[in-house]
N, C-alpha and C positions, 0 to 999 in steps of 0.2 A: 109438248107432246102433240103437236099439230098433225103428226103422221099417224095418229091413232083415232079410232072412233071415240066419241065422248065417253069419258070414264067417270064413275061416281067420285065424289070428293073424299069419301072415307071407305074403309074396309074393316072387317072384323078379324080378330085374332084371339087365340086362347093363350092366356098367361097362367103361369103357376103362381098362385097366391100364397100358399104355405106348403111346407114339405109334408107329404102324407106319412103317417105312422100306421103301419099295417095296411089294410085295404084303403086305397084312395077314396076320398069322399068329395061330393060335388063342391063343398065349400073350400076345398083346396085349390080350386081353379076359378078363373074369371074370363068371361067372353067380353073382350074390350074392343071398342070402336076407335080407330085411329085414322089420321090423315094418310092418304095414299102418297108415297114418296115419288119423287122424280128421279130417273136414272142419272147417275154421273157418268163420266168417261169410263168405258169398259164395263158398263152395267146394263142389265135389261130388267124391265118390269114384267113380271109374269102373273097372269090371271090363272090361279090354280084351278085345275079341272078335277083332279082326284088327289086325295091325301091318303097317306099310309098310316095306320096305327099298328104298333108292334109291341110284343112283350118287353123288349129291351128298354123301352121308354120308361118303364117303371123304375129301373135302376137309375136313370138320369134325373128322376124326381127327388132322389136322395142326395145328400151332400157327401156321402161316403166316397172314399177314393176308389176309382174304377177306371176302366179303359176309355170311357168317354166323359167329357166334362159334364158336371151336373147342370141342369137347367137353372138359369138365374131367376130368382124371385122377381115378380113384377115385370117380366119381359116375355115376349112371344116364345113359345116352345118351338122345337125344331123336329123335323122328320122328313121322310121321303115324300115327294110330291111331283106331279107332272102337270104341266099346263101350257098355255099359249102366251107367247111373247106379245105384249100389247104396246110396248115402247122400247126402243133400243138405241143405245149409244155404244154398241159393241160391234166390232168388225166381225163378219161371219155369222151374225145372228140377226135375223130380220123379223119385223112384225109379221105375225102369222105362223112363225116356226113353233114347233112343239118341243119342249125341253123337260128333262128330268133334272131335279135338283134336291137340295136338302132343307129347304125352308118351308116345311108344311105347317099345319095347325093354324093357317091363316088363308084369307081369300086372295090377297095380293102379296107378292114377294119381290123384293128388290135383290136381284141375284148378280153376283160378280160373274163375268163371262166364263172364267175358268172353272166355276162351280156348276155350270150348266152343260148338260149332255143332250145334243139334238137326237130326237127319236122320230121314227117314221110312223105317222098315224095311219098310213095305208097298209103297212105290213102287219100290224097287230093292233087290237084295241088299246087305247092309251093306258087303261088300267093295268094291262099285262106288264107294262114296264115297271110297275111297282111290285109285281109278283113273279109270275112264272118266267119272265124274261129279264127280271131286274135283280135287286139285291136278294130277294127270297130265293129265286132260282139258283143264283150263283152260290148262295149259302149251302144249298142242297148238293150242288155239283162239287164244290171244293171240299166240303166235309166228308162226303162219301168217297170221292176218288183220291184226294190228296191226303187228308188227315187220317181217314180210316183205311187208306190203301186198298180199296175194294179190288177184288179180282174175280174173274169169271169162275163160277162154281161155288162162290161163297153163299152161306146162309146168313141172311140179314134180318135184324130185328130193329124196328123203328117205333119209338114212343111218340105220342102226339101225332099219330100217323095220318089223321084226317085234316090236320092243319096245313097251312100253305107250304111250309118247308117239308114236313114229314111226308105228305102225299107225293111230293116230287121226288124225294129220296127213294121211296119204294118203287116208283115207276122207273126211275133211272136205273136202279139195280136190276129190275126185270129186263129192261131194254138192253142192258150190257151183260146179261148172261148169268144172273144169280140163280143158284140152284133152288132157293126157297126164300120168300120174303114174307115176314110176319109183322103185323102192325097192332098197336094197342090204341084204343080211343075211348072216349067217355060216354058213349051211348050206343044202343043197339042199332040206331039209324046210321051212325057213322061207321060201325062195323060192317053193315050191309054195303055201304058205299065203297069201303076198302076192298071188299071181296068182289063186288060187281064192277063198278065203273073203273076203279084204279087197278084191278087185276092182281091184288095181293093173294098169295097162296093160303094164308091163314090170318085171322084177326080175332081179337077178343076185346070185350068191354072190361076195363080194369076195375070198374065198380062192382062187377059180378062175382068177385072172389079174389084170393091172393094172387098178385101178379106172378110170383115165382111159380106157383102151381100151374097157372094158365099158360105161362110161357113154356114150361116143360112139356105140357100136352101139345102145344102148337109146334114145338121144335124138339122132338124126342132125341134127335142126334146132336143137339146143341146148336150154338150160333157162332159164326166167325166174325161178324161185325154187328155192333150195336150203335145206332145213331140216337143219341140222347137229347130229347127236348124237354124232359120232365124231371129227371133226378129222383131223389128219394127212394121209394120202394122199387121203382122201375130199375134204377141203377144197380141196386143190390141184386135184383132178380137176374139182370143181364150178366153180372159177374158170376152168379151161380150157374148160368148156362153156357159160359164162355168155353169154346174149344181151345185146344193148344194153339198158341200163336194168334189168339183172337185180339181184335182191336175195337176200342170204344172211342168214338168221337163225341165229345161233349159240346153241343151247340147251345143248349139252354137248359134251365132247371126251373121251369115255370111253377112247379109245385112248392118252391120255397121263396118266391119273390116277395110275398107279402108277410113272411114270418117276421115277428119282432124278436124272436130268440133264434140262435143258430140251430139249424136242423142237424140231427145226428147223421154221421156219415155211414156208409155201408159197413156192415159188421163182418163181411166176408172177404175183405181185401187180400187176405192171405192166399186166396185162390189164384191171384195173379202170379204167385210164385210157381204153383203147380202148372198153370197154363202158359206161363211165359207171356201173359197177356199185357196189353198196353192201354192206358187211358190217357187221352190227350184232348185238351180243350183247344178251341180255335175261334177266331173272329174272321168274319168275311172280309173285313178291311185289309187283312194281311194277304189276300189272295186275288186282288183285282187284276193281277197279271194273267189270270185265267179267263178274264171276261171275253176276249175275242174268240178263244177256243170254245168257250161255253156257248156263245151265241151261234157260232158256226155249227156246232153239233146239235144243240137243243132246239134252235129256231125251226129247222125243218120238221122235227118231231111234233112241235106245237102246231105248225101250219098244216101238217098232214092229219092231225088228230090222234097220232099214236101216243102222245103225251097229253093227258087230259088235265084240266085244272078247273077249279071252281072258285068263285068269289062270293063273299058276303058283302053286300053294298048297303051302306047307310047313306041317307040323303040329307044334305044340308050341313053347313058348318056347325050349326047349333047342336047337332047330334054327334059331333066328333068325340066328345068326352064319353058319352054312353057307348059308342062303338069301341073305344079303347078299353073301357071296363068290361065290355062283352068279350074281348080277346082274353083278358085275364080270367074270366069265368069259363072260357071255352065255348062260348055261344056260336062262334064262327065255324063255318065249314070252308076250308081253303082260306085264301087271303082275305082279310078284312080291309076294305077301302071305304073312304067317304067320298061321295060324289057331290061336288059343289054346284 
C-alpha cells in the first residue's frame, strides 16, 4: 500500500455477539478491533466516512428466514456506507475516489470493485448518497411511483412521514401533482416540520389520538395512496379511508419489528372488496433499474432546494449502535447517519 498515506494497523468494526430477543440490548453487540486488510486483485480498501443505520437491519439480526441473509454471529455487520478509496488494485477505481458500498458498521472496508459505486463529492454532500440520493430516495421513488402507481390528483397518506423515506415520499407526491398529502409522525415538532419545511397539506401526531379518527379528519374525502412505513394501527386506518381503486405500498412496519409475538392484522380487510383496493409489499432491491431515471429527475430538485431533506448525524463509530437504536425509537428526523 505504498501508494497511500500511512494507515493505522487496525480498525474497529461492530459485530453481532448474540441474536436480540425483542428490543436489542448493548450486550448483543461488540465493538471489535481488527487488522486492516490489504486489497487483492479487483478490490479496494475504503476508509468509511459515513455509515447508514436503517430499520431493516433489525430483521437481519434475527435468524428467521427473510429477504436478506441474517448477520453472522461474531462477524462484522453490513449496511450502506460511503467513503474514500485509500488503496486500490481495481481498474477504474483510484486512491482518492469516493464510493458507495454495502460494508458499513466498520471504519475500513475491503470492497470488491463490482460492489462499489463511484459518487461525486462535489455534486452533493457525501452523506446524501446514503439518503436523499441513495437507497432511501430510491425507496421513496419506486414505492410511490411504481408500487403505488401514483398519478396526478391522488390524495396520499404517508406514515413515518418525518423519517428519511417518508419525508421524501410526501415531497415527491407534491412535486408530481398530488391533490393532497397527509403525514403522520410521533411528535408535535415533527408535525410542524411536515407542515412547514416539507410542505405537507395536513399532518398529525399519532400519539395524540386514534389514527383512524385523525386520518378521517385530515382526509375527509378519503385517500388514494397509502405509503406504509409503520403497519399496525396505521395500516388499519388507511384501509378504512381508502377510496375506490386505492393502492397501499408496504415499505416497512417499524411498529412490529421488536415484537416477540405476531402482531394482529388489520380487522377491516373486507373493505378491499368494496374499494377494489390493493396492498403490495416491495423491496428497493427489485427496482434498481429505476436508479438512472431517479437521479435524473430528483437530483435537480435536491440541487435547487425544491426537495428538502434533513439528516440526524451521530459522531464516531462507537456511537453507531446507539444511532441504530435511536432509529428504532424514532429519535431521528430524516436520515440517520454516523460520521466517522
